[in-house]
C-alpha positions, 0 to 999 in steps of 0.5 A, a space after each residue: 468465479 471466472 474473471 473474463 477478458 475484456 475485448 481488445 485488451 490484454 488478458 488479466 493474469 490469474 493470481 494465486 489465492 492471496 492469503 500469505 502463509 508466513 514461516 518463521 525459522 525455529 530459532 527466530 522470533 520474527 521474519 526479516 526479508 529483503 524482497 525484489 519487485 515484482 515477485 509472486 507475493 507482491 499482491 493484495 494479501 493478508 495474514 495474521 502476523 503484523 508486518 513492518 514494511 520499508 520501501 527502500 527504492 522507487 515510488 508507487 501506490 500504497 493500498 492498506 485497507 481502504 486507504 489509497 496513497 502514494 509512497 517513495 523511498 523511505 516509506 515506513 509502515 506497519 500493518 496489523 494482522 488481517 488487514 489487506 495491503 499492497 505496494 504497487 510500482 509501475 514497471 516495464 515488462 521484464 523490469 526488476 527492482 532489486 531489493 525494493 522492500 525490507 519486510 519484517 513479520 511477527 506474531 503479536 501473540 508471541 509478544 503478548 504471551 511473553 508479557 508474564 515473564 517480561 512485563 514491559 511488553 505490556 506497554 506495546 498493547 496500545 500500539 498493537 491495537 493502533 496497528 490494526 488500521 495500518 500506520 505510516 511513520 514520518 520524520 525522524 521516526 521513519 529515518 531511524 526506523 529505516 536504519 534499524 531495519 537495514 542494520 538487522 540484515 547484517 546480524 543474526 540471533 540475539 543482536 537482531 532480536 535486540 534491534 527488533 525490540 528497539 524498533 518496536 519501542 521506537 514505533 510504539 512511542 512516537 507521535 510522528 505517525 498517521 493512521 491509514 485504514 478507516 476503523 469500519 473497514 471489514 473486507 470479506 477475507 476469503 481466498 476467492 474474493 481476494 483473488 478477484 479483488 487482486 486482479 481487479 486492482 491490478 487491472 485498474 492500476 494498469 488501465 486507469 488512464 483509459 475511459 474505464 466504465 463500471 459495467 466493463 470492469 463488472 463484466 470482467 469480474 463475471 458479475 452484474 454491475 450492482 453486484 460488482 459495485 457492492 463487492 468492490 466497496 465491501 472489499 476495498 472500502 472505496 467505491 469504483 469511481 472513488 478508487 479510479 479517481 484516487 489513482 488518476 489524481 496520484 498520477 497527476 500529482 507525480 506529473 505535476 511535481 516531476 515534469 513540465 507537461 502542461 496541466 491540460 495535457 496531464 488532465 487527458 493523460 491521466 484519464 479525465 475527459 475535460 479540464 473542468 472535471 479534473 480541476 474540480 476533482 483535484 481541488 476536492 482531493 488536495 484542497 488546492 488547484 493543480 497549478 498551486 500544487 505544482 508551484 508548492 512542489 517546486 518550492 519544496 524541491 528547491 528547499 531540499 536542494 
């Protein structure tokens, strides 16, 4: 299905099908990789392998299943097999963030298949089940987990494998975590659908501050409004309006915390047409007003100083 160009806008780049084929070396039990950003695999993608993902630099929007949130340096997650995911940072044309991510991918069936000889591995089963919804780790667990992933880059063989087991054990035992995607999220995992979703998500991320309307984006996807609305809900877990609101409120939070821009100006900069709608949406999402959020953010920053 073609993704047609919107009038008076830049063309949306065509992407490859978003199933990621992961190749592990014959002498390795898992894949460890240091990634720059952006590169060709930084897309809304899925794969049967589990992925432990560390964001070492920058900030942006995290998409895991139907979860939309924000990340900063040190954001540590695990995503179970088959769960679509992406971590998006706004970059300038030609900009490259060197070594933004450490990615660790492993086949859970290797662990399960080894449990007959190493029965301690059976203790990981509840963790593997939880991870199917995606997990973000906090506090000391995130710090210790990040340090273990960094250390893996300097070693090979059995030493790296021992660090992997230490990392998985840490993440399996901690209570410093939050589940991300809802249990009933079930996207259509075919290449054509994921291709359209990826290009739609990219377009929304690039244009969310504009006066976007559902009929316009549906036309870009080559679908009727009602078909696109059902398609988007099925494959992202969010309605079009909810997804757009989450992106706008994410940007608003960044501007409130990092700048002195007046709140009224922030309202219009992130795509709201009037301050009442902005305040109402912000209060519904964050359970506080924009001014209270700014005040709390500055208090937290002062405590860290």
